[in-house]
PLY file of the C-alpha trace (Angstrom):
ply
format ascii 1.0
element vertex 87
property float x
property float y
property float z
element edge 86
property int vertex1
property int vertex2
end_header
0.00 0.00 0.00
1.41 3.40 -0.95
2.32 6.06 1.58
-0.33 8.34 0.08
-3.11 5.79 0.72
-1.94 5.16 4.26
-1.77 8.89 5.04
-5.19 9.57 3.49
-6.76 6.66 5.34
-5.39 7.84 8.67
-6.42 11.45 7.93
-9.97 10.36 7.07
-10.17 8.22 10.21
-8.89 11.02 12.44
-11.38 13.43 10.88
-14.30 11.08 11.53
-13.16 10.41 15.09
-12.69 14.12 15.89
-15.80 15.49 14.19
-18.13 12.48 14.04
-18.95 13.52 10.46
-20.86 11.23 8.13
-19.31 9.40 5.19
-20.92 11.85 2.77
-19.63 14.96 4.58
-16.17 13.44 4.98
-16.04 12.62 1.26
-16.93 16.22 0.42
-14.27 17.64 2.73
-11.52 15.37 1.36
-12.76 15.74 -2.23
-13.05 11.98 -2.74
-16.03 9.73 -3.43
-18.16 8.07 -0.75
-17.00 4.71 -2.11
-13.38 5.71 -1.51
-14.14 6.74 2.07
-15.88 3.39 2.64
-12.92 1.49 1.20
-10.46 3.52 3.29
-12.44 2.96 6.48
-13.59 -0.63 6.06
-10.64 -2.26 4.33
-7.48 -0.19 4.57
-7.87 1.15 8.10
-8.36 -2.35 9.51
-4.94 -3.29 8.11
-3.23 -0.07 9.22
-4.57 0.61 12.73
-7.12 -1.71 14.31
-7.78 0.62 17.27
-8.74 3.53 15.02
-10.79 1.12 12.92
-12.81 0.10 15.99
-13.39 3.75 16.97
-14.56 4.70 13.48
-16.72 1.59 13.24
-18.46 2.57 16.50
-19.20 6.06 15.13
-20.48 4.65 11.84
-22.78 2.26 13.72
-24.21 5.23 15.67
-24.90 6.99 12.36
-26.62 3.88 11.06
-28.83 3.68 14.15
-29.92 7.34 13.94
-30.31 7.53 10.16
-34.07 6.90 10.19
-34.61 9.63 12.79
-32.75 12.24 10.76
-34.62 11.32 7.60
-37.97 11.64 9.39
-37.04 15.05 10.75
-36.07 16.26 7.28
-39.43 15.16 5.91
-41.27 16.89 8.75
-39.42 20.15 8.08
-40.21 19.89 4.36
-43.93 19.57 4.98
-43.87 22.44 7.49
-42.22 24.69 4.88
-44.76 23.67 2.25
-47.60 24.37 4.66
-46.24 27.87 5.40
-45.99 28.67 1.69
-49.62 27.69 1.02
-50.97 29.75 3.94
0 1
1 2
2 3
3 4
4 5
5 6
6 7
7 8
8 9
9 10
10 11
11 12
12 13
13 14
14 15
15 16
16 17
17 18
18 19
19 20
20 21
21 22
22 23
23 24
24 25
25 26
26 27
27 28
28 29
29 30
30 31
31 32
32 33
33 34
34 35
35 36
36 37
37 38
38 39
39 40
40 41
41 42
42 43
43 44
44 45
45 46
46 47
47 48
48 49
49 50
50 51
51 52
52 53
53 54
54 55
55 56
56 57
57 58
58 59
59 60
60 61
61 62
62 63
63 64
64 65
65 66
66 67
67 68
68 69
69 70
70 71
71 72
72 73
73 74
74 75
75 76
76 77
77 78
78 79
79 80
80 81
81 82
82 83
83 84
84 85
85 86
């Protein structure tokens, strides 16, 4: 694995650990695709640093558990805005 991939993987992992950002937001910040972030986190990080991998995995599992709540809130806000426009 190249030095560039190792450095990027560690940088992405540190960013997620420090900010608890989602995959999508992390991909935007690092100007890479969501698929690349997933590959960095799920495959490469496990080979580079298992402790960081476990921390990131815990954060990603929290995001997965709260995903349906965030989606529901977005929908609620959308309908409230539509209701205000029609009044």
